[in-house]
N, C-alpha and C positions, 0 to 999 in steps of 0.2 A: 810629077807626084806619083808615088808608088800606090798600087792598088791596095785595098784593105786586106785582101788575102795575103799579099806579100808581107805586109806589116806584121800580121799575126804569125806568119811563118818565121820571120826574123826574130820576133819576140820569143817564140818557143825555143828556137835554136840558141839564142843568147842565154836564156835561163838554164838550159841544159849544160852549156859550156861553163857557166858559173858554178853550178853544182859539182861538175867533174873536177874543175880546178881546185875548189875548196876541199873536196874529198881527198885529192892527191896530197895536199899540204896539211892535213889533220894528223896529229900524232896518234900512234897506236894506243897509247894509254887512255887518251880521250875517248876513243871508240869503245874501249872496254868499259870505261866508266858509264858511257851512255847505255850500253847493253845492260849493265847491271841495274842502272836506274829504271830501264824499261821493265825488267823482270820484277823489280820491287813494286813498281806501279801496278803491274798485272796481279801480283799476289794480293796487294791491298784491295784492288777492285773485286777480286774473287771473294775476299772476306766480307766486303760490304754487301755483295749480292747474297751470300749465304745468310748474313744477318737479316737482310730484307725478307728472304724466303721464310726464315724461322718466325719472323714477326707476323707475316701473313698467316702462317699455320696457326700460331697462337691466337690470332684474332678470330679465325674461323671456328676454333674449338671453344672459345669463350661464349657465354650467353649474350644475346643481343642487348643493346642498351635499353634503358627503361622506357625511352620514348619511341622505340621501334614499333612497327605495325604488329609483328609477331608477339612482342611483349605485351602490347595493349590487349590483343585478343586473348592471350593466356590469362592476364589479370582479370578480364571480364568473366572468364569461365571460372576462375578460382573464387570469384565472388558468389558462386552458387547459381549461375545461369545455366542450369542443366535441367532439361525437361523430360519427364517420364510421361508418355502419352496415357490418356485414360483407358485406351483399349488395347494396348499392345505391348511394346517391347521396351528395351533399355533406353537411356537418354541418348539423344542424337546431337547434342551440343558439342562444341569444340572441347577437346581434352576431357570428354565425359567419361562415364564409367566403362569405357572400353579400352583404356590405356592406349590412346592413339599416338603416343610418342611425345618427345619434347619438341621445343620450338626449333631445335637444330636439325631435325630430321629432314632429309631431302626427298623422301617418298611422299607423294601426294595421292597415291592410290595403292591398294593392296589389301592385305589381311592383317588385322590386329584386333582380336576379339570380335571379328566381323569384317565383311567386305566394306570398303569405304573409298570415297573420292572426296578431295577437299582442295580448296584454293590455296595458293602459296602463303597467304596471310592468315589462313585458317578461319576466315570470317564466314565462309560458305562450306558446308559439309553435307555429304550425302552418304547414307548407309543402306545397304541392301540386306533385307532379312528374309528368312524362310522358315517354314514349319510344315512338317508332314506327320500325320498320325495314322498308323495302320492298326485297326481293331479287329478283335474276334469276340463275338457275343454268343454264349451258349446258355440255354435255359435247361435247368436240371430236372424239371418235372416231365416225365415221359408222356403224361396225359396231355400236357400243353402242346408239346412239339410233335405229337403223333398225328399224321395225316388221316388216320382211320377215325379219329375223333372230331374231324373237321366237318363243318356244314357243307363245304364245297369240296368235291373230289379233287385230290391233288394239292390242296392248300393246308396250311397249318395255322395254329394260333399265333405262336411266337417262334418263328424258325431260327435255328442256329445260323449265323451268318458271319462272313468276313466283310469288312467295309473300310473305306477311307473316311475317317471322321473329319479331318481337316487337311487341306493341301493349300498352303498360302505362300505367296511370294510378294513381299512388300517393299516399299521405298519410304524411308524417313529422311527428311532434309531440314537443315537449318540454313537460312539465307541471311547474310550480314548480321549474324549473331542472335538476332531477335525474332526472326520470322520462321516459324516451324510448320512443317507440312508432313502429312502421313497419308499414304495410299496403300490399302491392304485388301486385295481381292482374295477370295477363297474359291479355288477351282474344284472343291468337293461339293459345291452347291448344285442344286438341280436346275437352276435357271441362271442366265447371265445377270439379270437385274439383282438377284439375291446374292450374287457372288461378291459384290462390293461390300466388304465387311466394315472397313473404316475408310473415310475420305474427309479429312478436315484440315484446317489451318489454325494455328495458334500464335497470337502476338504475345511475346514474352520479354518485356522490358524489365519487369520486376517479378520475383517469385510471389510477392504478396498480392499482385493484381495482374491477371492475365485474361485475354479474351480469345474465345475459340468459336469456330463456326464450321458447319458441315455435318457429316454423319459420324457419330461417335457414341461411346457408351455414356448413358445418362448418369448424373451424379446421384446414384441410388443403390444401396446395398453393397456392403463390403465384399461379400462373396462374389457378386457379379463383376466387380471391378478388379478382381484378381485376373491377371493376364492369363489367357487361355492356355498358354504353354506351360504355366507353372501351377495350375490348380492341383492340389495334392490328390484328390480323388479323380477318377476318370471322368465323372460327370458331376455337375453341381446338384444341389438339393432340389426337391420338388418345388419349393417356393420360388426358385429362380425363374421358373416358367412364367410367373405372374409379374415380375418387376419390369420396369421400362426397357431394360436392355439397350440395344443400339437404336438411335432414332436421329432424324434430321432436325437441326435446330441451332441455337446459339447459346453460349455459356460464358459466364464470368466466374473465375475461380482463382484461389490463392492458397499458398502454403507457407509454412515456417513463420507464421505470425506468433507474437508473444514468445519470442526466443525459441521458436521451433515447436511450440506446444499446440498450435491451433491451425487447422485447415478448413476451407469452406469451398462450396461450389453451388451455383444456382443456374438453372437452364430453362429455356422455353423451347418446346419441341412440338412436332405434329401430333403425337399421342398414339402412334401405331408402332408397337415394338417390332424391330427388324423389318420395317415396312418395305415392300418391293414395288409399291405404286405411289403416285402422288397423293397428298392428303385430300380426303373427300369431304371435309367440312371446314368451317372457318374457326372453330374452337381449337385452342391450343392447350397443351399440358404444361404445368410448372413443376419442376423437380428440384430438390435441393438436399444437400448433405453437409453436415458439420462434424468435425472430429476434434476431440480434445485429448492430449497426452499430458495428464496433470503432473506426472513425476518425471517428465523428460528432462535430461541434463546432458548436454553434449560432452561434458567432461567427466561424466560419471555413468558407469554401467551397473547401476544398482538393480536389485531384484524387481523393483516396480517401474523401472525405466521403460520397459516395453509394454506397459498397459495403455490401451486406447479405448476411449468411450466415444460413441458416435450415434447419430440418429439421422434417418432419411425420411423425407416427406414428399408426396406428390399429389397433385389435384388436377382434374381436368373434366371437361364435359364431353361425353361420347354420345353422338346421335346418329348412329349408323342406320342404313336401310337394308332391306333384304337383298337388294341388288348390289350392294357394296361388296367389293372383293374382300374386305376385312370385317364383314358384318358379324359373323358368328364368333362369339367369345372362344378363346382357345380351349382345347381339351387339356386334361392334366394327366401326365404319365409318371411312372416311376423313373428313377435315373436310368434304368435299363430299357426305357421306352415302352413299357407295358401300359396301355391306356386303362385307367381305372375310373375316370370321370369324364363325361362329355355331355354338353347341352343338347337338347332335342333340336331337330332340324327347324330352322326358321327363327330361332331365338336371336335377338339383336340387343346390342348395348344401347341404352337410351336414358341418359341421366348422368349425374355427377359420380365420378370415381375418386375415392380417397385411398391413398396408400400411406402406410407408416411402418417404419422398421428400425427399432433401436438395436444397437450392436455393442458387443464387448469383445475385444481382441487382446491377446496377451502373448508375448514372446519372451523367452528367457533361455539363452544359450541354444541348446538343441531342441527345446520344447516349443511347440506352437499350439495355440488354442484360439478358437473363434466360435461365437454363438450369436444368433440373431433371432428376433421375434418378428413376425410379419402379420399385419392386419390390413384387409382390403374391404371396402364397401363399394358396390357398383349397382346402378340402376339397370335392370334388364326387362325385356318384354318378350312374351311368347310369340306375339305377332303385333303388327301395327294397331290392331283393334283391341288388344288386351291391355290391362292396367300395368303400370310400371311396378316392378317388384325389386326391392333393395336386398341384394344377396351379399352376405358377409363371408369372408374366407379368412381363417386364422391358421398360423403354422409357426414352426420354428425348426432350427437345426442346431446341433452342438457337435463340433469337430475338434479332434485333438490329433497331433502328429508328434513324432519323436524320431530324431536322427540318431540311429544306433552307433554310427561310426565316428561321432564326435564333431561333425560339422555344425555350424551355428547359423541361424537366420534371424533377421529382424522384421520380416514380413513375408507373406506368401507370394507376392509378385517379385520374387528374388531368385536369380539363377543359382543353383547349388553347384559349387565347385568342389568335388571330392578331395579330401586330404590325400588320398592315395588312389588316383584314377586307375580303372581296371586295366590290368596287363595280363593277357592270356598265358604268358610264359611264367607268371607268378600270381596265380589267381587267389592265393590266400593272403600273401603280403600286400598285394595291390588289388583289393577286392572292390574298389569303387565306394560309393556311399549308399547306405541302406536306411530306409525310413519305414516306420509303422504308421498306419493311418486308421482312424476309427471315427465314424459319424453316425448319429441318430437323427432322424428327420421325420416330422409329422406335419400333415396338412388336413384341414377339415373344412368342408363346404357347408355353409349354413342351411338349416332346414327349410327356409322359404323357397329354396330351389326345387324342393321335392313336394311341396304342398300347394294347395289352391286348386281352383277348378281346372286350370290348365298348367300343369307343372312344367318348369323349365328343364328338368332332367328327370329320368325315370330310374327307380331302383327296383322295379319289377318287370316282368316280361322277359323276352328272349332277345329282342333286337337292340334295345337301347338300355341295357342294364348298366347302372353306375353305382358306385359306393360314395357315401358322403365323407368317408375318412380313410386315410392310408397312413401306415407307419412303416418305415423302412430303416434298416441298419446296413451300413457298408463297412466292411473290414478289408483292409488292403495292405500291400507292401509295394514300395517303390525302390527301384534299383537304378541309381545314377551311375552309368559306366564312366562318364566324364561330364564336362560342362554342357556338351551338346547332345548326348544320347541318354534316353531314359526308357526303362520298361516298367509297366505297371500291371498289377494283378489285383482285381477287386471281386469280392463275393458280396452279393446283395441279397438280402432277405426282406420281403415286403409282406405285410398283412393288411387286409381290407376289412372294413367294418361289416360289409355285406358282400355276397358273391358277385364277381364281375366276370364278363366274358373276355377272353383273350383272342383278338382278331376274329377269325371265322369259326372258333371253337363251338361245338355243341354244348359243352359243359362249362359251367361257371365255377371259378375257383376263389377261395378266400385267402390264398397266399401264393407267393411266387418266389422262386429262387433263380438267381442268374450268376454265372461266372464269366467275367470278361477280362480281356487282357489287351495291352497296347504296347507298341514300339513307336517311340517318338524320336525324331531328329530335328534339331533346330539350329539356326545360325543367325 
């Protein structure tokens, strides 16, 4: 028997001889026909491959099917699932007002109206935001700023100064379409604890009912809820110092009810505005705000479409002690930070505090208008052994703005995109957007603060001189170079019902003039 190797060798040799003999006996015409057939087959194969490649390209260029993950995410966003935080910046939801691109985009990070990162199915999205404001404040009265008129050598009443008003770098995120997060520290703060401006989470399954928890702007006062980067004036009105502002707590809120005509928000919080410490009592504050747009119509831009009526209300019990870090009620200043009212040393809050503020807001094309009234009642004590005195504070502001270069807005928390962004090579044809601003603002402290055996504040003397009333006007101009850069110039004139001292000044003044300017860059 032959070995297996020999059998394999004989088989291979036999097959080779068979092929050689067959080739020698094949007519030439048959060989030519075979070659022609092979070429035709190759050409057909090439055509089939080209058709397959073209089909693949067409499939990649077409929108994803309706049941794909990307399509589902886009449909959810198109349904209105776009969140605008109460304290801060534009929506962070998928395909929100940042034009993040279509579902066929391959980039999951980069710049598109902001820095962003997102998951391939766009159910998770992260946006990085920033804001810096560089200010200069100059006081026009030489008596006020002259060091020769100061009580202490080398000091002044209200010195001219450069300052960083805000320096913020924040993160906004949406996780799995419905869970929203915002962290916004401010590096212009004096302490680390106060630098956390916003830190909250929001559950957003429906526009009409949402739940939020953390540190956020309380639902009170339209003016305070305007995002800091978009406020038309450099500083808010005097009454803004008395509203709840930012505080730790929980909130339920909703928008776009009644066909887009009604919004609401109700929150429970600690009760210490911009608190930098833990709450020092068991009592909590309740704040709420409702807004009605009676003539709103999504399909009609009539003259009354931009009218909004709202009201805010807050109530809480304050029972601070002299040792508490937040015991002394806040002083009140002009927008240019000139103090005109301060409680005497040792005064504490002890009793119920009521706040109420109705508002009227109107926008039509380039015109903006906002007005609010404010009333507050609060129980105060000169000391723990003195009787509780209920002090009322009343005030209002009226503000109007107009965009001279034709841009339009529907709210003050809105980024202005100039029709012709500034171009230094063509400063007339591409001048950016220009806006005029005017505001009047008044605040009055009730007389019980100055009367009684132990007054809470003093309107006489030299050390603790306060006025019971201040009235100020602000006139300004805003220049939007582009969507991201803005310069502001404000002139403020304030009048006081009785003379007040400025800082360490020897002399008391009944009026104050300030000129201040700002350069702001945001993203």
